[in-house]
C-alpha positions as CSV (number, residue, x, y, z in Angstrom):
1,M,30.0,112.9,51.4
2,V,30.6,109.2,51.0
3,V,31.1,107.6,47.5
4,C,31.0,104.1,47.1
5,G,31.7,102.3,43.8
6,D,34.2,99.8,41.7
7,D,35.1,101.6,38.4
8,G,36.4,104.9,36.9
9,L,33.1,106.8,38.2
10,A,33.6,106.4,41.7
11,H,37.0,108.3,41.5
12,R,35.5,111.5,39.3
13,L,32.6,111.6,41.1
14,A,35.4,112.1,44.0
15,A,37.3,114.1,42.0
16,E,34.4,116.5,41.1
17,L,32.9,116.6,44.8
18,R,36.2,117.7,46.3
19,G,37.5,120.3,43.3
20,V,34.1,121.8,42.5
21,Y,32.1,122.0,45.2
22,R,34.8,121.5,48.0
23,E,33.4,119.0,50.1
24,Q,35.0,116.5,52.4
25,V,34.4,112.9,50.4
26,T,35.2,109.6,52.1
27,L,35.7,107.3,49.0
28,V,35.0,103.4,49.4
29,V,36.4,101.6,47.1
30,P,37.6,97.3,46.3
31,P,40.7,96.3,47.1
32,S,43.2,96.5,44.5
33,G,42.9,92.9,43.4
34,H,39.1,93.2,43.7
35,R,38.9,96.6,41.1
36,V,37.7,96.7,37.9
37,R,41.1,96.6,35.6
38,Q,41.4,100.1,33.8
39,P,43.2,101.2,30.9
40,V,47.0,102.2,31.2
41,V,46.3,106.1,31.0
42,G,43.0,105.5,33.3
43,R,45.4,104.2,35.8
44,A,48.2,106.8,35.3
45,R,45.2,109.7,35.8
46,A,43.9,107.9,38.7
47,A,47.6,108.0,40.3
48,S,48.0,112.1,39.5
49,A,44.4,112.4,41.1
50,A,45.7,110.7,44.2
51,L,49.1,112.3,44.4
52,L,47.1,115.4,44.0
53,D,44.8,114.8,47.0
54,M,48.2,114.1,49.2
55,V,49.3,117.5,48.6
56,N,45.9,119.3,49.2
57,A,45.9,116.8,52.3
58,A,49.9,118.6,53.3
59,V,48.8,121.8,52.5
60,N,45.7,121.8,54.9
61,R,47.9,120.0,57.7
62,S,50.7,122.7,57.0
63,G,48.3,125.7,58.7
64,N,45.1,125.7,56.5
65,S,42.1,126.1,58.5
66,D,39.6,125.4,56.0
67,Q,39.2,121.1,55.5
68,S,36.7,121.3,53.0
69,G,38.0,119.3,49.5
70,T,39.6,117.0,52.1
71,G,38.4,113.3,52.1
72,R,39.6,110.0,53.2
73,E,39.7,106.6,51.2
74,L,38.3,103.0,52.6
75,E,38.9,99.7,50.5
76,A,36.1,97.5,51.3
77,T,35.1,94.0,49.2
78,E,31.3,95.0,49.3
79,P,29.1,97.7,51.2
80,T,28.2,95.9,54.1
81,E,26.6,97.8,57.3
82,D,29.8,98.0,59.0
83,V,31.9,99.4,56.0
84,L,28.7,101.8,55.7
85,A,29.2,102.7,59.2
86,D,32.8,103.0,59.4
87,A,32.4,105.5,56.3
88,G,30.5,107.7,58.6
89,V,27.0,107.2,57.0
90,E,25.2,108.3,60.3
91,R,26.8,111.9,60.1
92,A,26.7,111.7,56.1
93,T,25.4,114.2,54.2
94,A,24.7,112.5,51.2
95,L,26.0,108.9,50.0
96,A,26.3,107.8,46.4
97,L,26.6,103.9,45.4
98,V,27.7,103.8,41.8
99,Y,28.9,100.2,41.8
100,D,28.3,98.6,38.6
101,D,26.1,95.7,39.6
102,D,22.3,96.9,40.3
103,E,21.8,94.8,43.2
104,T,24.7,95.5,45.3
105,N,23.7,99.5,44.7
106,I,20.3,98.5,45.8
107,R,21.4,96.5,48.9
108,A,23.8,99.3,50.3
109,A,21.2,101.6,49.5
110,L,18.2,100.0,51.7
111,T,21.1,99.6,54.4
112,A,22.1,103.1,54.5
113,R,18.0,104.2,54.6
114,R,17.8,102.4,57.8
115,L,21.3,103.5,59.5
116,N,20.7,107.5,58.5
117,P,16.8,107.9,57.5
118,R,17.8,112.1,56.5
119,L,20.5,111.0,54.0
120,R,20.5,112.2,50.8
121,L,21.1,108.9,48.4
122,V,22.3,108.5,44.9
123,L,22.1,105.4,43.0
124,R,23.0,104.6,39.9
125,L,20.7,101.9,38.3
126,Y,20.6,100.6,34.9
127,N,17.2,99.2,35.5
128,R,15.5,102.5,34.9
129,R,11.6,100.6,35.9
130,L,13.5,98.8,39.0
131,G,15.0,102.5,39.6
132,Q,11.4,104.1,40.0
133,H,9.8,101.9,42.5
134,I,13.4,101.6,44.6
135,E,13.4,105.6,44.5
136,E,9.5,105.9,45.9
137,L,10.5,103.3,48.2
138,L,13.2,104.8,50.0
139,D,11.3,107.7,50.2
140,Q,8.6,106.9,51.7
141,S,10.9,105.2,54.5
142,A,12.5,108.0,54.6
143,A,9.5,110.1,55.3
144,L,7.8,107.9,57.8
145,A,11.3,107.8,59.6
146,T,11.9,111.6,60.1
147,G,8.0,112.2,60.3
148,G,8.7,114.8,57.3
149,G,6.2,114.4,53.8
150,P,7.4,113.4,50.5
151,G,8.6,116.8,49.1
152,S,10.5,118.0,52.5
153,G,13.9,117.5,50.9
154,S,15.1,115.3,54.0
155,G,15.6,111.8,53.3
156,S,15.4,112.2,49.4
157,T,16.7,109.6,46.9
158,T,17.6,110.0,43.4
159,V,18.4,107.3,40.7
160,L,20.5,107.7,38.0
161,S,22.1,106.0,35.2
162,D,25.6,107.0,33.4
163,A,24.3,105.2,30.2
164,D,21.1,107.5,30.0
165,T,23.2,110.7,30.3
166,A,25.6,110.1,27.9
167,A,23.4,108.1,25.7
168,P,21.5,111.6,24.4
169,A,24.6,113.3,23.6
170,L,26.2,110.4,21.8
171,A,23.5,109.8,19.4
172,A,23.6,113.3,18.9
173,T,26.7,113.4,17.9
174,A,26.6,110.5,15.7
175,L,24.2,112.5,13.9
176,V,24.9,116.0,13.6
177,G,28.4,116.0,14.7
178,T,28.4,119.1,17.0
179,S,24.8,119.1,18.7
180,K,24.1,118.1,21.7
181,I,20.7,116.8,22.9
182,V,19.2,116.5,26.7
183,E,15.7,116.1,27.8
184,A,13.7,117.9,30.2
185,D,10.2,117.0,31.3
186,G,9.5,115.1,27.8
187,I,10.7,118.4,25.9
188,L,14.1,117.7,23.6
189,L,16.6,120.8,23.8
190,R,19.3,120.7,21.4
191,A,22.7,122.3,21.7
192,V,23.5,123.7,18.1
193,E,27.2,125.3,17.4
194,R,26.9,128.0,15.0
195,N,29.4,129.7,12.5
196,P,30.9,132.9,13.4
197,P,28.4,135.6,11.9
198,R,29.3,137.1,8.8
199,P,29.7,141.0,8.5
200,G,26.0,142.5,9.2
201,E,24.4,139.4,9.9
202,V,22.3,138.5,13.0
203,A,22.8,135.6,14.7
204,D,20.0,133.4,15.7
205,P,20.3,133.0,19.3
206,G,17.8,130.5,19.6
207,L,16.0,130.7,23.2
208,C,19.7,131.7,23.9
209,T,23.5,131.7,23.8
210,L,24.7,129.2,25.9
211,A,28.8,129.4,25.2
212,L,31.0,131.4,22.7
213,L,33.5,128.8,21.5
214,S,37.2,128.9,21.8
215,A,38.6,132.2,20.0
216,T,41.3,130.7,18.6
217,S,40.0,127.1,17.1
218,N,36.8,125.6,17.1
219,D,38.2,122.6,19.0
220,P,35.4,120.4,20.2
221,A,38.3,118.2,22.2
222,G,39.6,121.3,23.8
223,A,43.0,122.2,25.6
224,D,41.7,120.2,28.9
225,G,39.0,119.6,31.0
226,S,39.1,121.8,33.4
227,E,36.3,124.9,33.9
228,D,39.3,127.5,33.6
229,S,40.3,126.9,29.8
230,G,42.0,130.4,30.1
231,E,41.0,133.7,27.8
232,H,40.7,131.8,24.5
233,G,39.0,129.0,25.8
234,P,35.2,128.6,25.7
235,Q,33.3,131.4,27.6
236,L,30.2,129.8,29.2
237,L,26.8,131.6,30.0
238,P,28.1,134.9,28.6
239,D,25.8,137.8,28.6
240,A,24.6,140.0,25.6
241,A,27.2,142.3,25.9
242,A,29.8,139.5,25.9
243,V,28.1,138.0,22.9
244,E,27.6,141.2,21.0
245,A,31.6,142.2,21.4
246,A,32.2,138.7,20.3
247,T,34.0,138.8,16.9
248,G,35.5,135.6,14.6
249,R,34.2,133.5,17.5
250,G,31.4,130.5,17.2
251,T,28.2,130.0,19.3
252,V,26.2,127.4,21.1
253,A,22.7,128.1,21.2
254,L,19.7,126.3,22.7
255,E,16.5,125.2,20.9
256,Q,13.9,123.3,21.6
257,V,12.9,120.8,19.0
258,S,10.6,117.6,18.8
259,Y,10.4,114.3,17.5
260,S,8.2,114.3,14.4
261,G,9.1,110.7,12.8
262,P,7.0,107.5,12.7
263,P,6.9,105.7,15.7
264,L,7.9,102.0,15.8
265,P,5.0,99.3,16.4
266,A,4.6,97.9,19.2
267,G,5.2,93.8,18.4
268,R,6.6,94.6,15.1
269,A,9.3,91.8,16.0
270,G,6.8,89.1,16.2
271,V,4.5,89.6,13.4
272,P,6.6,90.9,10.0
273,A,5.1,93.0,7.5
274,F,3.8,91.6,4.2
275,G,6.8,93.0,2.4
276,E,9.0,90.8,4.7
277,L,6.8,87.8,4.9
278,F,7.2,86.7,1.3
279,S,10.0,87.7,-1.1
280,R,9.3,89.8,-4.3
281,R,9.8,87.8,-6.7
282,L,7.0,85.4,-4.7
283,R,4.9,88.2,-4.6
284,W,5.0,88.8,-8.1
285,S,4.3,85.4,-8.9
286,L,1.0,85.2,-6.6
287,A,-0.1,88.7,-8.4
288,G,0.1,87.4,-12.0
289,L,-1.8,84.2,-10.8
290,A,-4.7,86.5,-9.1
291,A,-4.8,88.4,-12.7
292,C,-5.3,85.0,-14.3
293,V,-8.2,83.9,-12.1
294,V,-9.8,87.1,-12.9
295,A,-9.0,86.9,-16.2
296,L,-10.9,83.5,-16.6
297,A,-13.7,84.6,-14.5
298,V,-14.5,87.5,-16.9
299,A,-13.9,85.2,-20.2
300,L,-16.2,82.9,-18.8
301,M,-18.7,85.4,-17.8
302,V,-19.0,86.6,-21.6
303,V,-18.9,83.1,-23.0
304,T,-21.9,81.6,-21.0
305,G,-23.8,84.9,-20.1
306,D,-23.4,83.8,-15.9
307,H,-23.9,86.2,-13.1
308,P,-20.2,87.6,-11.9
309,L,-20.1,85.9,-8.9
310,H,-21.4,82.4,-10.2
311,A,-18.9,82.8,-13.1
312,T,-15.7,83.4,-10.6
313,Y,-17.2,80.6,-8.4
314,V,-17.3,78.2,-11.3
315,T,-13.8,79.2,-12.2
316,L,-12.2,78.5,-9.0
317,L,-13.8,75.3,-8.7
318,D,-12.3,74.7,-12.3
319,L,-8.9,76.0,-10.8
320,F,-8.9,73.4,-8.2
321,S,-10.3,70.4,-10.4
322,I,-13.5,70.0,-7.8
323,N,-15.6,70.8,-10.6
324,E,-17.5,68.4,-13.2
325,P,-15.8,67.9,-16.7
326,A,-17.7,69.9,-19.1
327,H,-17.7,67.2,-22.1
328,N,-21.5,68.4,-22.7
329,D,-20.7,72.1,-22.8
330,D,-19.8,74.3,-25.9
331,I,-16.2,74.6,-27.2
332,G,-15.6,78.2,-25.4
333,R,-16.4,76.3,-21.9
334,Q,-14.5,73.2,-22.4
335,I,-11.2,75.4,-23.4
336,L,-11.9,78.0,-20.5
337,Q,-12.0,74.8,-18.2
338,L,-8.7,73.5,-19.4
339,L,-7.5,76.9,-18.7
340,S,-8.7,76.7,-15.4
341,G,-6.8,73.7,-14.5
342,F,-3.4,74.5,-15.9
343,V,-3.6,77.8,-13.9
344,G,-4.5,75.7,-11.0
345,L,-1.2,73.2,-11.6
346,L,0.8,76.2,-11.5
347,L,-0.7,77.5,-8.2
348,L,0.4,74.3,-6.6
349,P,3.9,75.4,-6.6
350,V,3.4,78.7,-5.8
351,L,1.4,78.2,-2.3
352,L,3.6,75.9,-1.4
353,A,6.6,78.3,-1.8
354,A,4.6,81.1,0.3
355,V,4.1,78.3,3.0
356,L,7.4,77.4,3.1
357,E,8.7,81.1,3.2
358,A,6.4,82.2,5.9
359,L,7.5,79.1,8.2
360,G,11.4,80.4,7.6
361,T,10.5,84.3,8.3
362,F,8.9,83.3,11.5
363,R,11.7,81.3,12.9
364,T,14.3,84.2,12.1
365,A,12.1,86.9,13.1
366,S,13.4,86.3,16.6
367,S,17.1,86.0,15.5
368,L,19.6,88.5,14.4
369,R,19.3,90.1,11.2
370,K,21.8,91.0,8.8
371,P,22.3,94.1,7.1
372,P,20.6,94.4,3.7
373,R,22.2,94.4,0.6
374,G,21.6,98.2,-0.8
375,L,21.9,99.9,3.2
376,G,23.6,102.9,2.8
377,G,23.8,106.5,5.2
378,H,23.4,104.1,8.2
379,V,25.0,104.1,11.4
380,V,27.5,101.8,12.3
381,L,27.4,101.0,16.1
382,L,30.2,98.8,17.8
383,G,29.0,97.4,21.1
384,L,25.8,96.4,22.6
385,G,26.8,96.7,26.6
386,K,25.0,99.5,28.9
387,I,26.2,102.6,26.9
388,G,25.5,101.0,23.3
389,T,21.9,99.7,24.0
390,R,21.2,103.0,25.1
391,V,22.2,105.0,22.3
392,L,20.7,102.1,20.2
393,T,17.3,102.8,21.8
394,R,18.0,107.1,21.4
395,L,18.4,106.0,17.3
396,R,15.6,103.7,16.6
397,E,13.5,106.5,18.4
398,M,14.5,108.7,15.8
399,D,13.9,105.9,13.1
400,I,17.9,106.6,12.0
401,P,18.8,103.1,10.5
402,V,21.8,101.0,12.8
403,V,24.3,98.3,12.2
404,C,25.6,97.0,15.3
405,V,28.6,95.2,15.8
406,E,29.0,92.9,19.0
407,A,31.6,90.1,19.6
408,D,29.6,88.3,22.7
409,P,26.6,86.6,21.5
410,E,25.3,86.7,24.6
411,A,25.9,90.5,25.3
412,R,23.3,92.6,27.0
413,G,21.8,94.6,24.1
414,M,21.3,91.6,22.3
415,A,17.3,91.2,23.3
416,T,17.0,95.0,22.4
417,A,18.9,94.7,19.0
418,R,16.5,91.6,18.0
419,R,12.8,93.4,19.6
420,L,14.1,96.6,17.6
421,R,14.9,94.4,14.4
422,V,18.1,96.2,14.0
423,P,21.0,94.4,11.9
424,V,23.3,92.6,13.6
425,V,27.1,91.5,12.9
426,L,28.8,88.9,15.5
427,G,32.4,89.5,15.2
428,D,35.7,90.7,16.7
429,V,35.6,94.6,15.4
430,T,39.5,94.2,15.0
431,Q,39.2,91.1,12.4
432,E,39.5,91.8,9.1
433,G,35.8,91.8,7.0
434,V,33.5,92.6,10.0
435,L,33.3,96.5,9.6
436,E,33.3,95.2,5.6
437,A,30.1,93.0,6.6
438,A,28.6,96.1,8.4
439,K,28.7,98.2,5.3
440,I,31.1,100.8,6.8
441,H,32.1,102.3,3.3
442,R,28.5,103.3,3.0
443,A,27.6,104.4,6.5
444,H,27.5,108.0,7.5
445,S,28.8,107.7,11.3
446,L,30.4,105.2,13.1
447,L,30.0,105.1,17.0
448,A,32.8,103.1,18.8
449,L,31.6,102.7,21.8
450,T,33.1,99.4,23.1
451,S,34.6,99.2,27.2
452,V,38.3,98.6,25.8
453,D,39.8,102.2,24.7
454,T,42.1,100.7,22.4
455,T,39.7,98.9,20.7
456,N,37.6,101.9,19.8
457,L,40.8,103.7,18.5
458,E,41.5,100.2,16.3
459,A,38.3,100.3,14.6
460,V,38.2,103.8,14.1
461,L,41.7,103.9,12.4
462,Y,40.8,101.1,10.4
463,A,37.3,102.7,9.5
464,R,39.1,105.6,8.3
465,S,41.2,103.4,5.9
466,V,38.1,102.3,4.2
467,R,36.4,105.4,4.1
468,S,38.4,108.1,5.0
469,R,35.4,111.0,5.3
470,V,33.1,108.8,7.2
471,R,32.4,110.2,11.1
472,V,33.9,108.7,13.8
473,V,32.9,109.2,17.5
474,L,35.0,107.3,20.4
475,R,33.6,106.4,23.8
476,L,37.4,107.1,25.5
477,Y,37.6,106.6,29.4
478,D,40.8,109.1,30.2
479,D,40.6,112.8,28.5
480,D,43.7,113.1,28.0
481,F,43.8,110.2,26.2
482,A,40.6,110.9,24.4
483,T,42.2,114.7,23.7
484,A,45.5,113.2,22.0
485,A,43.5,110.6,19.7
486,Y,40.6,113.7,18.5
487,R,43.4,115.9,17.7
488,T,45.9,113.6,16.2
489,L,42.5,112.3,14.1
490,R,41.9,115.6,13.2
491,A,45.4,116.5,12.2
492,A,45.7,113.0,9.7
493,H,41.5,113.9,8.0
494,P,41.3,117.5,8.6
495,S,38.0,117.1,6.2
496,A,36.3,114.5,8.6
497,L,34.4,115.2,11.4
498,T,35.5,113.2,14.5
499,R,34.5,113.4,18.3
500,S,35.7,111.8,21.2
501,R,33.6,111.6,24.3
502,S,34.2,109.9,28.1
503,V,31.2,108.5,29.5
504,T,32.4,109.0,33.2
505,H,33.1,113.0,32.2
506,L,29.6,113.6,30.8
507,A,28.0,111.4,33.9
508,A,30.1,112.6,37.0
509,P,29.2,116.3,36.9
510,S,25.0,114.7,37.2
511,F,25.5,112.7,39.9
512,A,27.8,115.6,41.7
513,G,24.8,117.4,41.0
514,A,22.7,115.1,42.6
515,M,24.7,114.6,45.8
516,M,24.2,118.2,46.0
517,G,20.4,118.1,46.2
518,R,19.4,119.6,42.9
519,Q,17.5,117.3,40.3
520,I,20.0,117.4,37.5
521,L,17.8,117.4,33.7
522,G,21.1,116.7,31.8
523,A,24.3,117.7,30.7
524,I,25.7,119.0,28.0
525,P,29.4,119.2,26.4
526,V,30.6,122.4,25.2
527,E,34.1,121.4,24.0
528,R,35.9,119.8,26.6
529,R,33.9,121.4,29.6
530,V,30.5,120.5,30.7
531,L,26.8,122.6,31.5
532,L,24.3,120.9,34.0
533,F,20.7,121.8,33.4
534,A,19.1,121.6,37.0
535,A,15.6,122.2,37.9
536,V,15.6,124.1,41.2
537,E,12.9,125.4,43.9
538,V,13.4,129.2,43.8
539,A,12.3,129.5,47.4
540,G,15.8,129.8,49.7
541,Y,17.9,131.3,47.2
542,P,18.0,135.1,48.1
543,Q,20.3,135.0,44.5
544,L,16.4,133.9,42.8
545,E,13.8,134.6,45.1
546,G,12.1,137.9,44.6
547,K,14.4,139.0,41.6
548,T,13.5,139.6,37.9
549,V,14.7,136.9,35.8
550,G,17.3,139.4,34.1
551,E,18.2,140.3,37.8
552,A,18.8,136.4,38.9
553,F,21.0,136.2,35.5
554,R,24.7,135.6,36.4
555,A,26.9,135.4,33.8
556,G,29.2,132.4,33.8
557,A,27.5,130.9,36.1
558,W,23.8,130.2,35.9
559,R,21.0,131.8,34.0
560,V,17.2,130.6,34.1
561,L,16.1,129.2,31.0
562,A,12.2,127.9,31.8
563,L,9.3,128.1,34.6
564,E,7.8,125.2,35.4
565,V,4.0,125.6,35.7
566,S,0.8,123.1,36.5
567,D,-1.7,121.9,33.5
568,G,-3.6,124.2,32.0
569,E,-1.5,127.2,34.2
570,R,0.1,130.2,32.1
571,E,2.2,132.6,34.0
572,E,0.7,136.0,33.4
573,G,4.1,138.1,32.4
574,A,4.7,135.0,30.2
575,A,1.3,135.0,28.7
576,Q,2.1,138.9,27.4
577,Q,5.2,137.6,26.0
578,G,3.2,134.9,23.6
579,A,4.6,131.9,25.6
580,R,3.7,128.3,24.6
581,E,1.2,126.7,26.8
582,S,3.1,123.5,27.9
583,R,4.2,122.3,31.1
584,L,7.7,124.6,30.8
585,V,7.2,128.1,29.9
586,W,10.4,129.0,27.1
587,E,11.4,132.7,26.8
588,L,10.6,134.2,29.9
589,P,10.6,138.1,29.5
590,D,13.8,139.5,31.7
591,T,11.1,141.6,33.9
592,Y,9.1,138.5,35.5
593,V,9.7,138.1,38.9
594,L,10.6,134.8,40.6
595,R,8.7,133.9,43.5
596,G,9.4,131.3,46.6
597,S,6.7,129.0,45.1
598,D,8.1,128.8,41.3
599,R,10.2,125.9,40.3
600,V,12.4,126.9,37.3
601,V,14.7,125.4,34.9
602,L,18.8,126.3,35.1
603,A,21.6,126.6,32.9
604,A,24.6,126.2,34.8
605,T,28.6,125.6,35.2
606,R,29.8,123.1,37.3
607,R,31.2,125.9,39.8
608,G,28.3,127.9,39.3
609,L,26.3,125.5,40.5
610,A,28.4,124.5,43.6
611,E,28.3,128.4,44.4
612,L,24.8,128.4,44.6
613,L,24.2,125.3,46.2
614,G,27.0,126.7,49.1
615,R,24.8,129.9,49.6
616,R,21.8,128.0,50.2
617,A,23.7,125.6,52.8
618,R,25.1,128.6,54.2
619,R,21.9,130.1,54.7
620,G,20.4,127.4,56.1
621,A,23.4,127.1,58.7
622,D,22.8,130.6,59.8
623,V,19.6,130.2,60.1
């Protein structure tokens, strides 16, 4: 395996491949002077990881013949053709390009595909539309070079985004605190933490029970980030007997949910609604003048006996002073004409004010909005970088009110905020008065997603001083720092909800799984551990092929959740159980036999997925 990158994701991905999948990894990173500066805790953790690699290498040199899990590190400013050749791309199984720049990743991917058409490519791209085109292009190039079909699996390309992987979990944490969300072919899955059931009460397992929470405490930060956290740690993918025997432990249940709120209208930013076009006072003035015109028309109809349409026409002529004077008519008609002229004088300034307000509204439609005066129960989002922009889009898709805070007027997400008409406060969040301008004292939750750990922590501490019970979610680079910050904040504010999340911690398992050849649908954190959701072809897996769903289940390792069927098709066994008609059939009966042509959705731990993939790799080598 070859991993090329310039930030923390590359190091964490290499550690994931070495520690979990026991793969030999070559890590290509920029020289020390060109690397992205990481937080102090991040550098300390990277140094400890490097020391651990040195110890493992020494153990292997001392006589251990199994060289899996070892690797080397190369320093290069850019992944040029010579650098990729030196890293062994021609002989590698997979290559991950996780540079922060999309163009660098694309250029290196094109070069690597030419060097090794059978190479499995995993690209980190922020631009999703461009990523789809690049994925199709590289797959077609590999198919032509190797003579295989598009679905042969040789030379496959997977485009992922760390922002897209982490955004659902961050947005869900801000909304419901303990829920995690992942998408599977357009279907939204929600992992809900449930309290321990009372005596005699039957807990609702949802679609299935994903995990049993820690026995000592429901500590979402967990003791550490490892897979083995002890007998008191969370138990992932337990069997029915373990769920029944568990007492005093919360559970994590999987639910299928769908968004039912109103969608955002297209083009809303360019054409404001009528209520936003004119102020409330002006709308009342226009309504009053319209009522006066109707009253004058009715009075004229009564006095003169004219037809209603003719009476309205004459009234409008009098209103705009373009009718002949009624000096020869009776006194009633003359009084009505004078009143119409007076109403016309009042109408002119109101029409001028309406024109000016409309012009001002259209001028500011493309600029940043300010938080409304009566806003409350909203989410305050700090930082409009890659992660913040994706989280903002997720929140607006769920019609959640958001106020953003950003120090850089040219930040990546400013255009998205303008398009979605989201209020933005420009300023440094560490300065006094910025969070107050975002109305943090009436907010439901705070999402601190800037790229600086200390800025996020300072903002959360200040928000706690303004409103102690506000729900906060921190984006922190280092797991140890995230755990320490969580525990300290939880101890200082036990009644408030605090969560700490590491984007690389959420994204690295998905990238590692994709390098092993699986389609990773998403990841859900359970305390400080991670559950992966992957779509797997049953063919070639002796643990799945020819076995029932119940027999294929491996407690603590993997579990079959759903079966993918073609449109309009329903499996006979699932139909007898009343499964929903959809592309993914959930709640499969335990007696359903998995066939080689089936494609299933699995929930798996990192070690479980590594074991499943490793057995298939060994079987292929034996064949």
